[in-house]
C-alpha positions as CSV (number, residue, x, y, z in Angstrom):
1,M,-112.0,7.0,-77.7
2,S,-109.6,5.1,-79.5
3,T,-111.5,2.0,-79.2
4,T,-113.8,1.4,-82.0
5,A,-117.1,1.3,-81.9
6,T,-117.3,-2.2,-83.0
7,S,-115.2,-3.2,-80.3
8,R,-116.6,-1.4,-77.2
9,K,-118.5,-3.4,-74.6
10,P,-121.9,-3.0,-74.2
11,V,-123.4,-0.2,-71.7
12,Y,-126.0,-2.0,-69.2
13,L,-129.1,-0.1,-68.3
14,A,-131.2,-1.2,-65.7
15,V,-135.1,-1.4,-66.1
16,Y,-137.6,-1.9,-63.0
17,D,-141.0,-1.3,-62.3
18,T,-141.0,2.5,-61.3
19,L,-137.7,3.5,-63.2
20,A,-137.8,7.5,-63.8
21,D,-137.8,8.1,-67.2
22,W,-135.9,11.2,-67.2
23,E,-132.6,10.3,-65.5
24,T,-131.3,8.4,-67.8
25,G,-131.9,9.7,-71.1
26,H,-129.2,12.2,-72.1
27,A,-126.3,9.6,-70.7
28,T,-128.1,6.8,-73.1
29,A,-129.0,9.1,-76.3
30,H,-125.1,10.7,-76.5
31,L,-123.7,7.0,-75.7
32,A,-125.5,5.3,-78.6
33,R,-124.5,8.5,-80.6
34,A,-121.0,7.5,-79.8
35,G,-120.9,4.2,-80.6
36,Y,-122.0,2.3,-77.8
37,E,-124.6,-0.3,-77.7
38,I,-127.2,0.3,-74.8
39,R,-129.1,-3.1,-73.1
40,T,-131.6,-3.0,-70.7
41,V,-131.1,-5.3,-67.9
42,G,-134.5,-6.2,-66.2
43,P,-134.8,-8.5,-63.2
44,S,-136.0,-11.2,-65.7
45,T,-136.9,-10.5,-69.2
46,R,-140.7,-9.7,-68.9
47,P,-141.7,-6.2,-69.0
48,V,-141.5,-3.4,-66.6
49,T,-142.9,-0.3,-66.2
50,S,-141.7,3.1,-65.4
51,I,-143.1,6.2,-63.3
52,G,-144.4,7.7,-66.7
53,G,-146.4,4.4,-67.8
54,L,-143.9,3.4,-70.4
55,R,-143.5,-0.4,-71.1
56,I,-139.9,-1.4,-71.3
57,Q,-139.2,-4.9,-72.5
58,P,-135.5,-5.8,-70.9
59,D,-133.1,-7.1,-73.7
60,T,-131.3,-9.5,-70.7
61,A,-131.8,-10.9,-67.3
62,L,-129.6,-9.6,-64.5
63,A,-128.7,-13.2,-63.7
64,D,-127.2,-13.5,-67.0
65,V,-125.3,-10.3,-67.2
66,R,-121.5,-10.1,-66.1
67,A,-119.3,-7.5,-65.2
68,E,-116.3,-8.3,-67.4
69,D,-118.9,-7.9,-70.5
70,G,-119.8,-4.9,-70.0
71,A,-118.1,-0.9,-69.8
72,L,-120.8,0.5,-67.4
73,L,-123.7,-0.4,-65.3
74,I,-126.1,2.5,-64.6
75,L,-128.8,2.5,-62.0
76,P,-132.0,4.7,-62.5
77,G,-134.0,6.1,-59.4
78,A,-137.1,4.1,-58.9
79,D,-139.6,4.4,-56.4
80,L,-139.0,0.9,-55.4
81,W,-136.0,1.7,-54.2
82,T,-137.5,3.8,-51.7
83,E,-139.9,1.1,-51.1
84,T,-137.1,-1.5,-50.1
85,S,-136.4,0.2,-46.8
86,A,-139.5,-0.8,-45.3
87,A,-139.7,-3.9,-47.4
88,T,-136.5,-5.2,-46.3
89,A,-137.8,-5.7,-42.6
90,A,-140.1,-8.0,-44.2
91,G,-137.7,-9.7,-45.8
92,S,-138.3,-8.5,-49.3
93,D,-135.9,-6.3,-51.1
94,D,-136.8,-6.6,-55.1
95,L,-133.8,-4.3,-56.3
96,A,-131.1,-5.9,-53.7
97,P,-129.9,-8.1,-56.6
98,F,-128.8,-5.1,-58.6
99,A,-127.1,-3.6,-55.8
100,R,-124.9,-6.7,-55.4
101,T,-124.5,-6.7,-59.3
102,A,-123.2,-3.3,-58.6
103,G,-120.6,-4.2,-56.1
104,E,-119.8,-7.3,-58.4
105,F,-118.9,-4.7,-61.1
106,L,-116.8,-2.3,-59.3
107,A,-114.9,-5.1,-57.7
108,A,-114.3,-6.8,-61.2
109,G,-113.0,-2.8,-62.2
110,T,-116.4,-2.0,-64.3
111,P,-117.4,1.7,-63.7
112,V,-120.6,2.1,-61.9
113,A,-123.3,4.6,-62.7
114,A,-126.4,5.1,-60.1
115,I,-128.5,8.0,-59.6
116,C,-131.3,9.3,-57.1
117,G,-133.3,6.3,-55.1
118,A,-130.3,3.7,-56.4
119,T,-127.8,5.6,-54.3
120,A,-129.8,4.5,-51.4
121,G,-129.6,0.9,-52.8
122,L,-125.9,1.4,-53.0
123,A,-125.8,2.8,-49.6
124,R,-127.3,0.0,-47.9
125,A,-124.9,-2.5,-49.7
126,G,-122.4,-0.9,-48.1
127,L,-120.8,0.5,-51.5
128,L,-120.7,4.1,-50.7
129,D,-119.0,3.7,-47.4
130,D,-115.6,4.3,-48.3
131,R,-116.2,6.5,-51.6
132,A,-116.9,10.0,-52.4
133,H,-120.3,10.1,-53.6
134,T,-124.0,12.5,-53.2
135,S,-127.6,12.2,-54.0
136,A,-130.8,14.2,-53.3
137,V,-129.5,15.1,-50.0
138,S,-127.6,13.9,-47.2
139,F,-130.0,12.9,-44.8
140,Y,-131.6,10.9,-47.2
141,L,-128.8,8.7,-47.5
142,A,-128.3,8.8,-43.9
143,A,-131.9,7.1,-42.9
144,T,-130.3,4.1,-44.7
145,G,-127.9,3.7,-42.0
146,Y,-125.0,3.4,-44.1
147,A,-122.0,4.1,-42.4
148,G,-120.6,6.5,-45.2
149,G,-122.0,10.0,-44.3
150,D,-118.8,11.3,-43.9
151,R,-118.1,10.8,-47.7
152,Y,-121.4,12.8,-49.0
153,V,-120.3,15.7,-51.3
154,D,-123.0,18.3,-51.7
155,T,-122.7,18.9,-55.5
156,D,-124.2,17.8,-58.6
157,A,-122.7,14.9,-59.3
158,V,-119.9,12.8,-58.1
159,T,-117.0,10.1,-59.5
160,D,-115.2,8.1,-57.3
161,G,-113.1,4.6,-57.5
162,G,-115.3,3.8,-60.8
163,L,-118.5,4.9,-59.0
164,I,-121.0,7.9,-60.3
165,T,-123.5,9.3,-58.3
166,A,-125.9,11.8,-58.7
167,G,-129.4,13.3,-57.2
168,P,-132.8,13.3,-59.0
169,T,-132.6,16.6,-60.4
170,E,-129.2,16.5,-62.2
171,P,-129.4,14.1,-65.1
172,V,-127.0,16.2,-67.9
173,A,-124.5,16.4,-64.4
174,F,-125.2,12.6,-64.2
175,A,-124.6,12.5,-68.0
176,R,-121.5,14.5,-68.0
177,E,-119.9,12.3,-65.6
178,I,-120.5,9.0,-67.7
179,L,-119.5,10.7,-70.7
180,R,-115.9,11.5,-69.1
181,L,-115.5,8.3,-67.4
182,L,-116.0,6.6,-71.0
183,G,-114.0,8.9,-72.7
184,V,-116.8,10.3,-75.8
185,Y,-116.2,14.0,-74.4
186,D,-113.6,15.4,-72.3
187,G,-112.0,18.9,-72.2
188,E,-113.6,22.1,-73.4
189,V,-116.0,20.1,-75.3
190,L,-117.4,18.0,-72.4
191,D,-117.8,21.6,-70.8
192,A,-119.8,22.7,-74.0
193,W,-121.8,19.5,-74.2
194,Y,-122.5,20.5,-70.5
195,R,-123.5,23.6,-71.1
196,L,-125.6,23.3,-73.7
197,F,-127.7,20.9,-72.3
198,H,-128.0,22.4,-68.9
199,D,-127.4,25.8,-68.9
200,S,-128.6,26.2,-73.0
201,D,-125.8,28.3,-73.3
202,V,-125.9,29.5,-77.4
203,E,-122.2,29.8,-77.6
204,A,-121.4,25.9,-76.2
205,Y,-123.5,25.0,-79.8
206,A,-120.5,26.4,-81.9
207,V,-117.6,24.5,-79.9
208,L,-119.5,21.0,-80.0
209,D,-120.3,22.1,-83.9
210,K,-116.7,22.6,-84.8
211,A,-115.6,19.1,-82.8
212,G,-118.0,17.2,-84.7
213,A,-120.1,16.3,-81.6
214,L,-123.9,17.3,-82.4
């Protein structure tokens, strides 16, 4: 990218109880190596606990985040996204504010990346109705009652209209789309990065080494 590391806007990583540890690591690690600051955003600044039992102290609270200040908002999956379906009927939807913030980011032209259960949250918020998208399986999103079923794509990850979506088994493809969208890697370098981390293709290592992308 032509933008220098010091002038790049930070990437916001949403963190909340039961977040899936494995889904965003490839993306955040390589964004950080490319010079992006990763700022964790919680419902508040109180610590949260991941599915794997990791305690995370958010850098900032969701209420203090503004779309114009960030380069990207990443929403990982979490058990709470699924539990939200039942909770909503009772008037409680803990993660709905994150979906609303995603809508604000997209409206402002700031991209959003959602994986696994977060795609269901965006579906309930109507953010997938008019964009090509994917998730774990089509019927998982259909259960939300959303109107975007005809835009579902059965593939590893999808980017459309500034929104990246992926299923829970595709953290590398999810990261690939993020790295592409932010211009960290492209062309044969991005292809080699994916082949190395997804397929363990040893020949891809040489391409990345030559490009100084390791």
